[in-house]
PAMAR-437311 format. One record per residue (C-alpha): residue number from 1; x, y, z. Coordinates in pm, 1 decimal. Example, Ala and Ser with C-alpha at 12.3 -4.5 7.8 and 13.67 -1.06 7.14 Angstrom:
  num        px        py        pz
    1    1230.0    -450.0     780.0
    2    1367.0    -106.0     714.0
END
This chain:
  num        px        py        pz
    1   -5359.8    1625.8    -254.4
    2   -5528.7    1682.7      78.1
    3   -5456.1    1323.7     180.2
    4   -5090.2    1364.5      92.9
    5   -5067.2    1687.4     289.0
    6   -5235.5    1521.7     585.9
    7   -4994.0    1228.1     572.1
    8   -4695.1    1460.7     582.8
    9   -4855.9    1660.9     860.2
   10   -4894.7    1364.7    1094.2
   11   -4561.6    1200.8    1010.8
   12   -4339.4    1185.9    1313.8
   13   -4014.4    1375.5    1277.3
   14   -3740.3    1189.6    1456.5
   15   -3490.9    1407.0    1640.2
   16   -3126.7    1387.5    1531.3
   17   -2917.3    1174.6    1760.9
   18   -2562.3    1287.5    1829.6
   19   -2352.7    1006.8    1969.8
   20   -2074.5    1081.8    2214.0
   21   -1736.1    1092.3    2041.5
   22   -1497.8     833.4    2179.7
   23   -1129.5     925.1    2213.2
   24    -975.5     579.0    2207.8
   25    -628.0     715.9    2287.3
   26    -753.5     811.7    2632.4
   27    -828.4     457.8    2750.0
   28    -625.7     218.5    2532.4
   29    -274.6     110.2    2627.2
   30       9.2     182.6    2384.3
   31      18.7    -183.5    2280.8
   32    -354.5    -183.2    2210.9
   33    -324.9     138.1    2009.3
   34     -54.6     -13.5    1787.5
   35    -252.3    -337.5    1748.8
   36    -566.9    -150.9    1651.3
   37    -433.7     138.0    1440.2
   38     -84.9      13.2    1343.6
   39      39.8     355.3    1451.3
   40     165.4     459.9    1793.0
   41      16.8     750.0    1987.3
   42     306.9     958.5    1860.2
   43     225.9     862.6    1500.5
   44    -144.5     941.2    1534.0
   45     -74.4    1281.2    1690.0
   46     183.5    1351.7    1417.0
   47     -72.7    1273.8    1144.9
   48    -335.9    1476.7    1327.9
   49    -117.0    1787.9    1322.8
   50       3.8    1722.1     966.8
   51    -344.5    1721.8     813.9
   52    -519.9    1955.5    1058.9
   53    -541.1    2244.8     812.5
   54    -714.2    2021.8     556.9
   55    -946.1    1831.4     791.0
   56   -1033.6    2068.3    1075.5
   57   -1410.7    2137.0    1068.4
   58   -1510.7    2493.5     988.5
   59   -1740.5    2509.6    1292.4
   60   -1879.4    2296.8    1577.0
   61   -2227.8    2283.2    1430.7
   62   -2399.8    1944.6    1399.6
   63   -2143.7    1774.9    1623.7
   64   -1869.5    1766.2    1357.1
   65   -1585.9    1514.3    1367.4
   66   -1251.9    1630.7    1503.8
   67    -926.8    1550.1    1325.6
   68    -819.3    1278.0    1569.7
   69   -1143.3    1086.3    1517.5
   70   -1099.4    1111.5    1140.5
   71    -742.5     980.1    1159.5
   72    -850.9     693.0    1385.5
   73   -1136.7     596.0    1153.5
   74    -905.0     602.5     852.4
   75    -631.4     392.8    1014.2
   76    -870.9     135.1    1158.4
   77   -1045.5      96.9     823.7
   78    -708.1      20.4     661.1
   79    -598.2    -230.2     922.8
   80    -930.5    -408.4     968.8
   81    -766.5    -557.2    1275.6
   82   -1086.0    -673.9    1451.0
   83   -1061.5   -1038.8    1352.3
   84   -1073.8    -926.3     990.3
   85    -949.6   -1249.0     840.3
   86   -1219.6   -1446.8    1018.9
   87   -1529.4   -1239.9    1085.3
   88   -1514.1    -976.1     814.5
   89   -1341.9   -1141.2     524.2
   90   -1454.7   -1492.3     435.6
   91   -1335.1   -1636.8     108.9
   92   -1648.7   -1511.9     -64.5
   93   -1628.7   -1160.7      81.5
   94   -1883.5    -919.2     -64.9
   95   -1933.2    -545.8     -53.4
   96   -2205.9    -560.9     217.9
   97   -1951.8    -733.9     441.2
   98   -1717.5    -436.6     401.2
   99   -2003.6    -198.1     476.2
  100   -2076.8    -384.2     798.5
  101   -1716.1    -328.8     891.5
  102   -1756.9      45.0     829.9
  103   -2044.5      33.2    1077.8
  104   -1822.8    -139.4    1333.3
  105   -1550.6     123.6    1285.0
  106   -1809.0     395.8    1335.0
  107   -1942.6     234.7    1653.2
  108   -1593.6     223.9    1802.0
  109   -1556.4     599.4    1755.7
  110   -1915.5     710.8    1811.3
  111   -1989.1     805.4    1448.2
  112   -2228.0     679.9    1182.4
  113   -2136.1     462.3     885.2
  114   -2203.0     748.9     644.0
  115   -1963.5     970.8     843.2
  116   -1700.1     697.1     822.1
  117   -1731.8     688.8     443.4
  118   -1706.5    1066.8     411.9
  119   -1407.1    1114.0     638.6
  120   -1212.7     829.0     474.3
  121   -1191.1    1021.9     146.3
  122   -1106.2    1347.3     323.0
  123    -822.2    1192.7     523.3
  124    -688.2     995.5     224.3
  125    -660.4    1313.2      19.1
  126    -506.8    1508.7     307.4
  127    -239.0    1245.9     377.2
  128    -151.1    1221.4       8.7
  129    -106.9    1598.1      -9.3
  130      87.4    1648.5     311.3
  131     286.1    1332.1     387.0
  132     573.5    1320.6     139.0
  133     795.4    1041.5     264.0
  134     828.9     826.8     -49.4
  135    1145.1     961.6    -211.8
  136    1384.2     797.1    -454.1
  137    1754.3     857.2    -376.0
  138    1902.9    1118.1    -607.3
  139    2183.9    1292.8    -419.2
  140    2533.3    1144.2    -427.5
  141    2525.2    1091.8     -50.6
  142    2191.4     907.3     -54.4
  143    2290.0     695.8    -353.8
  144    2619.7     594.4    -193.6
  145    2449.7     502.1     134.5
  146    2183.0     297.7     -46.5
  147    2439.6     109.6    -256.0
  148    2651.4      33.5      50.0
  149    2355.7    -115.2     239.7
  150    2252.9    -333.9     -54.0
  151    2613.8    -447.9    -106.1
  152    2624.4    -576.8     251.4
  153    2336.6    -816.0     179.6
  154    2500.4   -1044.2     -77.2
  155    2789.2    -858.8    -237.9
  156    2615.7    -712.6    -544.8
  157    2748.1    -358.6    -606.4
  158    2577.3     -46.4    -743.7
  159    2221.9    -148.1    -640.7
  160    1983.9     138.4    -558.4
  161    1658.9     -53.7    -521.8
  162    1454.3    -368.0    -578.8
  163    1149.2    -339.3    -804.2
  164     837.9    -555.4    -828.4
  165     464.9    -537.6    -877.9
  166     185.4    -656.2    -653.7
  167    -188.9    -704.7    -702.7
  168    -441.7    -527.4    -479.8
  169    -795.4    -675.0    -496.8
  170   -1077.2    -431.1    -572.4
  171   -1446.7    -458.9    -641.6
  172   -1541.3    -491.8   -1008.6
  173   -1547.5    -143.1   -1162.5
  174   -1845.0     -23.7   -1363.4
  175   -1630.7      54.4   -1670.1
  176   -1354.0    -140.5   -1849.0
  177   -1418.6    -432.7   -1618.9
  178   -1207.1    -687.2   -1806.6
  179    -892.1    -474.3   -1798.1
  180    -892.7    -505.2   -1419.1
  181    -908.5    -886.0   -1415.3
  182    -559.9   -1001.3   -1316.0
  183    -382.1   -1325.6   -1400.1
  184    -518.1   -1470.3   -1074.2
  185    -872.9   -1430.5   -1201.3
  186    -999.8   -1148.8    -975.1
  187   -1035.2    -772.6   -1018.6
  188    -727.8    -584.5    -903.5
  189    -495.9    -291.5    -956.7
  190    -129.1    -357.2   -1030.2
  191     103.9    -156.5    -806.3
  192     470.9    -118.0    -898.6
  193     709.5     -24.2    -620.5
  194    1079.1      14.4    -551.8
  195    1212.3     -69.4    -205.8
  196    1546.8     -16.4     -34.0
  197    1725.5    -270.9     184.5
  198    1541.1    -152.4     499.1
  199    1199.2    -234.8     341.0
  200    1123.2     131.8     283.3
  201     925.9     230.4     -26.1
  202    1124.5     476.8    -238.0
  203     893.8     479.6    -541.1
  204     530.4     375.4    -587.9
  205     353.7     369.2    -924.4
  206     -19.9     318.6    -865.4
  207    -210.5     370.1   -1187.6
  208    -236.1      37.9   -1370.5
  209    -525.3    -212.4   -1394.1
  210    -468.7    -569.2   -1283.7
  211    -422.9    -712.4   -1633.1
  212    -113.6    -496.6   -1695.2
  213     218.0    -680.4   -1710.8
  214     484.6    -562.5   -1464.8
  215     723.3    -487.6   -1751.4
  216     464.0    -266.6   -1920.6
  217     407.2     -69.7   -1601.5
  218     782.0     -16.7   -1561.2
  219     847.2      79.4   -1923.4
  220     579.9     349.3   -1901.9
  221     698.8     498.5   -1573.4
  222     890.6     820.2   -1511.3
  223    1133.8     616.5   -1300.6
  224    1244.8     421.2   -1607.4
  225    1312.5     747.9   -1792.0
  226    1511.9     879.2   -1494.5
  227    1726.3     565.8   -1476.6
  228    1785.8     554.1   -1851.7
  229    1887.3     920.8   -1863.1
  230    2090.8     965.2   -1544.6
  231    2217.6     608.1   -1483.2
  232    2247.6     647.2   -1103.3
  233    2272.0     271.3   -1043.5
  234    2088.6     -57.9   -1087.9
  235    1750.4    -185.9    -989.1
  236    1706.3    -558.1    -927.4
  237    1395.7    -718.7   -1076.3
  238    1265.1   -1071.6   -1123.9
  239    1247.6   -1257.5   -1453.8
  240     923.7   -1082.1   -1544.4
  241    1122.9    -766.0   -1620.2
  242    1344.6    -697.5   -1922.7
  243    1720.4    -702.1   -1875.2
  244    1848.5    -348.5   -1914.3
  245    2169.3    -162.5   -1834.6
  246    1989.0     -12.1   -1533.1
  247    1770.1    -314.4   -1446.2
  248    1942.2    -641.5   -1356.9
  249    1741.8    -964.8   -1367.4
  250    1845.1   -1321.0   -1271.8
  251    1999.2   -1552.5   -1525.8
  252    1738.7   -1770.8   -1696.2
  253    1833.6   -2140.2   -1689.5
  254    2167.4   -2098.9   -1508.5
  255    2424.4   -2361.0   -1601.8
  256    2753.6   -2279.0   -1433.6
  257    2839.3   -2254.0   -1063.7
  258    2898.8   -1879.8   -1103.7
  259    2554.7   -1829.5   -1258.1
  260    2392.1   -2025.0    -976.3
  261    2579.4   -1823.7    -714.3
  262    2485.1   -1497.9    -885.7
  263    2117.6   -1596.3    -895.9
  264    2132.6   -1680.5    -526.4
  265    2287.3   -1344.7    -441.2
  266    2034.9   -1168.3    -666.4
  267    1746.4   -1342.7    -490.2
  268    1876.6   -1262.7    -139.9
  269    1918.7    -897.5    -234.4
  270    1590.8    -858.2    -421.4
  271    1379.5   -1036.9    -157.9
  272    1344.2    -708.5      32.5
  273    1072.7    -590.3    -206.7
  274     865.3    -904.8    -148.0
  275     912.8    -870.0     227.1
  276     805.0    -506.4     207.3
  277     485.9    -601.9      21.9
  278     420.3    -874.0     277.8
  279     468.1    -633.8     567.3
  280     252.7    -368.4     398.0
  281     -35.7    -610.1     344.9
  282      -2.8    -756.4     693.3
  283     -17.1    -411.0     850.4
  284    -298.6    -288.6     629.5
  285    -523.6    -584.8     564.8
  286    -746.7    -385.5     332.1
  287    -476.0    -447.4      69.2
  288    -475.8    -825.9     107.4
  289    -730.5   -1076.4     -17.4
  290    -789.8   -1195.9     338.5
  291    -940.8    -851.0     397.6
  292   -1183.8    -877.2     107.3
  293   -1162.8    -612.5    -162.8
  294   -1131.7    -235.1    -163.7
  295   -1493.4    -119.7    -218.2
  296   -1410.9     193.7    -416.4
  297   -1364.4     302.4    -776.3
  298   -1017.6     213.2    -914.6
  299    -877.6     566.0    -885.4
  300    -964.3     587.6    -518.7
  301    -827.6     236.7    -457.7
  302    -495.0     351.4    -598.3
  303    -498.8     651.3    -363.8
  304    -558.5     415.5     -70.6
  305    -255.8     205.7    -169.2
  306     -27.5     509.6    -186.8
  307    -148.6     628.8     155.3
  308     -82.6     285.5     304.0
  309     270.3     288.2     159.3
  310     329.9     630.4     315.3
  311     197.7     510.4     651.1
  312     423.0     204.2     620.4
  313     724.5     435.8     579.8
  314     604.3     642.5     874.3
  315     590.6     326.5    1086.9
  316     951.8     252.9     991.9
  317    1056.6     608.4    1078.6
  318     891.3     582.5    1419.7
  319    1023.1     226.1    1470.8
  320     673.9      95.1    1545.2
  321     697.3    -281.2    1600.6
  322     491.5    -528.5    1399.8
  323     527.3    -902.7    1442.5
  324     267.6   -1055.0    1208.3
  325     445.5   -1035.7     873.2
  326     457.3   -1413.4     849.8
  327      77.9   -1437.7     857.2
  328      37.5   -1292.3     507.6
  329     104.9   -1469.6     181.0
  330     136.5   -1195.9     -81.1
  331      32.1   -1442.9    -353.3
  332     243.9   -1275.7    -622.4
  333     439.1   -1538.3    -815.0
  334     662.3   -1419.4   -1102.4
  335     497.0   -1349.8   -1436.1
  336     605.8   -1509.1   -1763.7
  337     979.8   -1493.1   -1826.0
  338    1078.5   -1185.7   -2021.5
  339    1323.6   -1241.8   -2311.0
  340    1671.2   -1148.1   -2196.8
  341    1755.4    -959.5   -2516.3
  342    2095.3    -812.5   -2594.4
  343    2175.2    -627.9   -2270.2
  344    2377.2    -906.6   -2110.4
  345    2729.0    -764.2   -2093.5
  346    2681.4    -583.6   -1763.1
  347    2521.8    -887.1   -1602.0
  348    2798.3   -1113.0   -1732.2
  349    3054.3    -890.8   -1560.1
  350    2854.3    -927.8   -1239.2
  351    2836.5   -1306.1   -1276.9
  352    3212.8   -1318.0   -1320.8
  353    3249.1   -1173.6    -970.4
  354    3099.9   -1490.7    -813.5
END
């Protein structure tokens, strides 16, 4: 016991090192800020004020992180814009690689890796609570405006959104591992979303493991119940969805010229949801396989996806430019064809218009 006490007595106690906090907005140009954080200065300041009540430190003890630093760390972690596809996300990306990136994010803002990990969760929760910009059109005015914009695309009337699912790669969870293995062979969560003609997310359903079929996710959503009850208009979905009176899918094996023309118009109108997913994953590389995998438990990964969708909508509201959509392949081919069933009368009337 005496030896142990002596060892503790002579052990050197290292002093705590407080690194200088770096306010990147003070020295970066506006273009560099958008390239690094995907948000403009205006957007970062808006988020800072929006979540201040939830993220402001209680005191200045121990050199606490201010809200702006927390927002910057969160946004940069999502974008992974420092050569992420090359240096930080090789094809065999592992969790330690992602942790090294957390260290790089911390170095850029003068904080430790552990502080990066802690503030990510705090900011994710705060944004989810306070940023409510994913809204499905329900008023007569909003529905009419949405239908008019979709009609201008290819002449299909009564459309209020395009629906699809996308896979977000995650690390293998500790429980129910096989349910998260998607049809591509990796662990993922399946995210269902509805998009309007301007690539804005109007509904996001983030609660399903990667093995879930898109049709199953839709049939168990509150959106499906809303559409079936209120019948505000039609969603357009691919052949992986069931044909319903409120969900219009393309014609399987089209034979006539009208059916071919309808399928073409359906594809041109519905493509907005695939473009939105592509833009989302290009902006926030943490959601794309080129950025590795989300190194969190599934529930937290789903929170991250919802936050990224909200930030995507915020970027559209602020008209923040982004020119790299073409760099990302969303890698989401249609699932097995769903039987068309008996709900074909409405679609036949649509086909007759072409």
